[in-house]
C-alpha positions in Angstrom: 39.8 257.4 -5.1 38.5 256.8 -1.5 41.5 255.0 -0.1 44.8 254.1 -1.7 43.4 250.7 -2.8 39.8 251.7 -3.4 38.0 253.2 -6.4 34.5 254.5 -6.6 32.7 254.3 -10.0 29.3 255.7 -10.9 27.3 252.9 -12.5 24.8 253.5 -15.4 22.0 253.1 -12.8 23.4 256.1 -10.9 24.5 254.0 -7.9 28.1 254.5 -6.8 30.0 251.2 -6.9 33.1 250.9 -4.7 35.8 248.6 -6.0 38.7 247.3 -3.9 41.8 247.2 -6.0 44.1 244.1 -5.7 47.6 244.7 -4.5 51.0 243.2 -5.5 50.9 240.4 -2.9 47.5 238.9 -3.8 48.2 239.3 -7.6 51.6 237.6 -7.2 50.0 234.7 -5.3 47.3 234.3 -7.9 49.8 234.4 -10.8 51.9 231.8 -9.0 49.0 229.4 -8.7 48.1 229.9 -12.4 51.7 229.3 -13.4 51.7 226.0 -11.5 48.5 224.9 -13.2 50.0 225.9 -16.6 53.1 223.9 -15.9 50.9 220.9 -15.0 49.0 221.3 -18.3 52.2 221.5 -20.3 53.7 218.5 -18.6 50.5 216.5 -19.3 50.6 217.6 -22.9 54.2 216.5 -23.3 53.3 213.1 -21.9 50.3 212.8 -24.2 52.4 213.7 -27.2 55.2 211.4 -26.3 57.6 214.3 -26.3 61.2 213.0 -25.9 60.0 209.4 -26.0 62.2 208.4 -28.9 59.5 208.0 -31.5 61.9 208.5 -34.4 63.2 211.6 -36.1 59.9 212.4 -37.9 57.7 211.6 -34.9 60.0 213.5 -32.5 60.0 216.6 -34.6 56.2 216.5 -35.0 55.7 216.0 -31.2 58.1 218.9 -30.5 56.3 221.2 -32.9 52.9 220.3 -31.4 54.3 220.9 -27.9 55.6 224.3 -28.9 52.2 225.3 -30.4 50.6 224.0 -27.2 53.1 226.0 -25.1 52.2 229.3 -26.7 48.5 228.5 -26.7 48.6 227.7 -22.9 50.9 230.7 -22.1 48.6 233.3 -23.8 45.3 231.5 -24.1 44.9 230.3 -20.6 44.3 233.7 -19.0 42.2 235.0 -21.9 39.9 232.0 -21.9 39.3 232.0 -18.1 38.9 235.8 -17.9 36.4 236.0 -20.7 34.4 232.8 -19.9 34.7 232.9 -16.1 33.8 236.5 -15.3 37.4 237.7 -15.1 38.6 234.9 -12.9 41.4 232.5 -13.6 41.7 229.6 -11.1 44.5 231.5 -9.3 42.4 234.7 -9.1 39.3 232.8 -8.0 41.3 231.1 -5.2 42.3 234.6 -4.0 39.0 236.4 -4.5 40.3 238.5 -7.4 38.7 239.4 -10.7 39.6 241.3 -13.9 37.2 244.0 -14.9 37.2 246.9 -17.3 38.0 250.4 -15.9 34.3 251.2 -16.0 33.7 248.3 -13.7 32.0 246.3 -16.4 32.9 242.6 -17.1 36.1 242.1 -19.2 35.6 241.2 -22.8 37.8 239.4 -25.3 39.8 242.2 -26.9 40.9 244.0 -23.6 41.7 240.6 -22.1 43.8 239.6 -25.1 45.6 242.9 -25.1 46.5 242.8 -21.3 47.8 239.2 -21.7 49.8 239.8 -24.9 51.4 242.8 -23.2 52.3 240.6 -20.3 55.7 239.9 -22.0 56.7 243.5 -21.2 55.6 243.2 -17.6 57.7 240.1 -17.3 60.9 242.1 -18.1 63.7 241.4 -17.0 62.3 237.9 -16.3 61.1 238.5 -12.7 58.1 240.7 -13.3 60.0 243.8 -12.2 58.3 246.1 -14.8 54.9 244.8 -13.9 55.4 245.1 -10.1 56.8 248.6 -10.5 53.8 249.6 -12.6 51.4 248.3 -10.1 53.1 250.2 -7.3 53.3 253.6 -9.0 49.9 253.7 -10.8 46.9 255.1 -9.0 44.7 252.1 -10.0 47.3 249.4 -9.3 47.7 248.6 -13.0 50.5 246.8 -14.7 51.5 247.8 -18.3 49.0 245.2 -19.7 46.2 246.7 -17.7 47.0 250.2 -18.9 47.0 249.0 -22.5 43.8 247.0 -22.2 41.9 249.4 -20.0 41.5 246.8 -17.2 41.7 246.6 -13.4 42.2 243.7 -11.1 39.9 244.0 -8.1 39.2 242.1 -4.9 35.7 240.7 -4.8 33.3 241.1 -1.9 32.4 237.7 -0.4 29.2 239.0 1.2 26.8 242.0 1.0 28.0 245.1 2.8 26.6 245.4 6.4 24.9 248.7 5.4 22.7 247.1 2.8 19.5 246.5 4.9 16.5 244.5 3.7 13.1 244.2 5.4 13.2 241.8 8.3 10.3 239.7 6.9 12.0 239.0 3.6 12.8 235.3 3.3 15.3 233.8 0.8 13.2 232.7 -2.2 14.0 229.5 -4.1 15.4 231.5 -7.1 18.2 230.6 -9.5 20.5 233.6 -9.1 23.5 232.1 -10.8 23.3 234.4 -13.8 23.6 237.5 -11.5 27.3 238.4 -11.2 29.1 240.1 -8.3 29.1 243.6 -10.0 25.3 243.5 -10.3 24.9 242.3 -6.8 27.1 245.1 -5.6 24.9 247.6 -7.5 21.8 246.2 -5.8 23.5 246.3 -2.4 24.5 249.9 -2.9 21.0 250.9 -3.9 19.4 249.2 -1.0 21.9 250.9 1.4 21.3 254.4 0.0 17.7 254.3 -1.2 16.3 256.3 1.7 18.7 259.1 0.9 17.3 259.4 -2.7 14.5 261.6 -4.0 11.3 259.5 -4.5 11.4 259.9 -8.2 15.1 258.9 -8.5 14.5 256.0 -6.1 11.7 254.6 -8.2 13.6 255.1 -11.4 16.8 253.4 -10.2 14.8 250.5 -8.7 12.9 250.0 -11.9 16.1 250.0 -14.0 17.8 247.6 -11.8 14.8 245.2 -11.5 14.1 245.4 -15.2 17.7 244.4 -16.1 18.0 241.6 -13.5 14.5 240.0 -13.5 15.2 238.1 -16.8 18.4 236.7 -15.2 16.6 235.2 -12.2 14.9 231.9 -12.5 11.6 231.7 -10.6 11.1 235.4 -10.1 7.6 236.7 -10.5 7.2 239.7 -12.7 4.3 241.1 -10.7 6.2 241.9 -7.5 7.3 245.4 -6.8 10.8 246.5 -7.9 12.2 247.2 -4.5 10.7 244.0 -3.0 12.2 242.1 -5.9 15.6 243.6 -5.3 15.4 242.8 -1.6 14.5 239.2 -2.3 17.3 239.0 -4.9 19.8 240.3 -2.4 18.7 237.7 0.2 18.6 234.8 -2.3 22.0 235.7 -3.7 23.6 236.3 -0.3 22.6 232.8 0.8 24.6 231.3 -2.1 27.8 233.2 -1.7 
């Protein structure tokens, strides 16, 4: 732990990755936005089902049952679906620059996401998120009970490369498709570029080769023949231009 709201993790490539942990305020704002969207979805579902529209005893009961099923699906499935399919970001989190990741810094997967959201019912006790807020305030990694159970963190994303991640002045942004490269991978590249001159030549070459080997298949238009560090510099410039 570097600061109260920061966490440093050693990535598999051997490059330290610093994560900024989300606090109570930003998490509350994100949750509020998501709850508003969930309410809108449920109201729209009620209108589609004709809930309360006097369709007769059988029809009304069927509509009510369908709406109840829809309610529980939205309440628990909304967060899981967005976290797994949208790199840890629900609409509310994306609007506030937050993301759910595993404690290792890796992207969140289905089981941890499902656990953290099922356990949300405990965090909601006594109905005003008191347990969850207290847990975030007293844990070292700003985790609510669901995060502790699922092994997850909520972090604040960087919107640009760190200023200490230099690239060669002549490097121009190539016309590459970098959409498959996520923020965590970009952070690892930025950390390597910032600290490469401090590394032993052998370690520097090995880390560059591992990063480039993993990321080249994700970059559309990249030429395999370019050097590893040159590729990483061009990737950083190309990706930074799209943030």
